[in-house]
N, C-alpha and C positions, 0 to 999 in steps of 0.2 A: 415364967420364963418367956412364954410366947408373948405375953403382954409387954415385957421389956423390949423384945425384938421389934414388935410392932411400933412401940414408942420411938425406938431409935430410927426405924425406917421412916416414920412420919416426920421426924425432925430433919432427917437428911433430905427428904423430899422438899420440905419447906425451904431449907437452906439453898437447895439447887434452884428452886423456882425464884428465890430472892436474888441469887447471882445472875440468873438469866435476865430478870427484870432490870437489875442494876446495869448490866452490860448494854441492854437495849437503850436505857435512859442515857447512859454515858455516850453511846454512839450517836444518838440523835442530838444530844446537847452539843457535842463536838461539831456536828454538821451545821447546827444552827449558829454556833459561834463563828465558824468559818464563813458562813453566809454573811454574817454581820461584818466580818473583817474585809470585805471587798472595799478597796479604797483607791483613790487616785491622788497622786502628788503633782502639784502644779506650782508655778512661780509667776509672780506679778512684778513688773518693773514700774517704778515711778521716777520721773526726772523733772527737774524744775530749774529754770534759769534765774539767777539772782545777781544783783549788782554787788560788787565788793563793798564792804562797809569800813574797812580798815586798810591802811597802807603804811609800809615802811620804805622810806626813800633815802638811801645813802648818797648824799651830795658830796662826792669825794673827788679829789684831784691829786696829781703828783707834781712835785717840784724838786729842783736839784740845785746845788751850789757847792763850791769848794770851801766856803766860809760858813761854818755852822751857825754862828750868831746871825749872820745876814739871812740865812735860810729860815731860821726860826722867826725872825722879825717879819719876813715876807709871808710866812704861813699865817701868823696872827693877823696880818693885814687882809689877806685873802678870806680868812674865816669871817672877819668883820664885814667884808663886802658881801659874802654869801648870806650872812644873817640879815643884813639890810635888804637884800634882794627878796628873801623869804618873807620879811615883814611886809614889803610892798605887795607880795602875792597873797597876803591875808592870813599868814600863819602867825600864831601867838607864841609866847615864850614857852608854854607848856608842851608845844608840839615840836620844839627844836632843842637839840642837845649837841654840844660840841664834843667831838671825839678826839682823844689825845692823839697827836701825830705819831706815826711810825717812821722812824728815821734809821736808815741803813748806812753804815760807814763802809764803803766799798774797799777801802785800803785795809780794813781789818779782816777781809775775806781773802784767803789765799788764792782761790780760783779766779778772782777778778782783779788782781793787782796789776796785771798787764793790760787790762782794758782801758781804753781812752774814755774820757768823759769826766763828769763831776764826781767829786769824792763822796758827797752826802746826797742821798736821795730820800725824799720825804713823801709819805702818803698821808694825807690829812683831809679834813672836811667836817661836815655837819650831818647828823642823822635826823630825818624828819619822821615822826610817828604821829599819824593823824587819822581821825575818823571821817575825813572828807577827801576821798580819792579824787573827786572832781577838781579840787584845788591843786593837787599834785599834777594831774594831767595838764591843767592850764599852765602851771609853772614850768613844766617840761618843755612846753612850746615856746617859752620865753628865755631859754638858756643862752641864747645868742647875746643877751644883755651881759651875762657874766663873761662870755668869750671876748667881748669888747674890752673888758678890764683885764684881759690876760689870764683868765681862769678857765681852763679847759676841763669840764666835768667828765670824769670817766664813766661811761655807760656800757661799754662792751664787755667789761669784766663781770663774770658770773657773780662774784661776791658783792658787786656794786649795783646789781640789777634792782629795779623797783619791785617790791613784793606786795601784791594785792591779796587781801584775805577776806573771807566771809565768816563772821563770828555769830551769826544769828541762827545757827542750826537748830537749837532747841525750840525756837519759835515756830519752825515749819515742820518739825518732826512728826507731830500727830497727824496732820492732814496728809503728809507724804506716805506714812505707814498705812493710813486708811485707803489712799488711792492705790497703793501697791496691792493691798489685800483685795480691793474691788477688781483689779485687773486679774488677779489670780482666780477669783471666783468666776469671772467671765470665761476664762480658759476651761475651768472645771465644768461649767455648765455646758459648754460646747462638746467637751469629751463625753459627758453623760448622755447628751442628746444623740451623738453619733453612735454610741454603744447601746442605745435603747435602755438606758438606766435612769434612775432618779438620783439627784444629788442630795446627800444627807447632811448631817452636821459635821462640823470641823473635828477631826480627830487630834490634830496637832498643828501648830503654826510656829514658824521660825522667822525672825527678822534678821536680815543680813546687815552687814556693815554699811554705814553711810560713807559715801565718797564725795569729795569736792575737788573739782579740777577746772582748769581754764577752758572756756568754750573753744578757743583756738589760740594759736601763738600770737595773733595780731590784736586780740582783745583780752588780755589777762585780767582786766578789771571786770569782766563778766564771767561768772562762775556757773558751772552745771553741778547741781546736787543730785545724787543718784542713790537709790536704795532698792533692793530686791527682797520681796517677801515670799517665803515658801510655806505653802499650806497643804495639808493632807485632809481630804474629805472622804466620808463614807459614801458608798454607792449601794443602791438597792434596785431590785427589778421593778 
């Protein structure tokens, strides 16, 4: 009987010691993990100016007449004049497409029956889609040649504005992400130095969305590409 009691007491003692040791190990392991989890989150910005490589130019105008047949004939004549002008400016047939005219019959609209003026109003023109923005910029400076032929190109309408685009984002993505990451590391290094810490490995990294915008309202053919990289680094003493 005494042997059984001693046996149970010994087992209980061993179990208690095991629990104490396990608790000590867990406690110090948690402390070590928390020490490893000291991190700093930083962001790095990369920006690059690039020239637009694609352009859409609606060469549109408005015309009006009371005779629909006369109006359509004049639209065809003006479209031919615009096409000839564009050929002289160096555009080829693949870059130019004629847009079907939009014609409004004012007499068919109740709210405008009492208005004076022409019955039929047409909006027509040609759309240029080109990989040569410089040619468009040169042609824009020569629009007075069309004005001399009685063709007033609409430019102040938002729908008729020249749209410059940059389509080479994939070509510059890698170096921009690299630059943004380098900028983030510079910030992290300064933080580590100021806090008397050592910068460790990357814990996580996030690439932000790329954005492309006009440099300013006067130079829409120059774009600014921007990306922000977020990086989290480990810190150590």
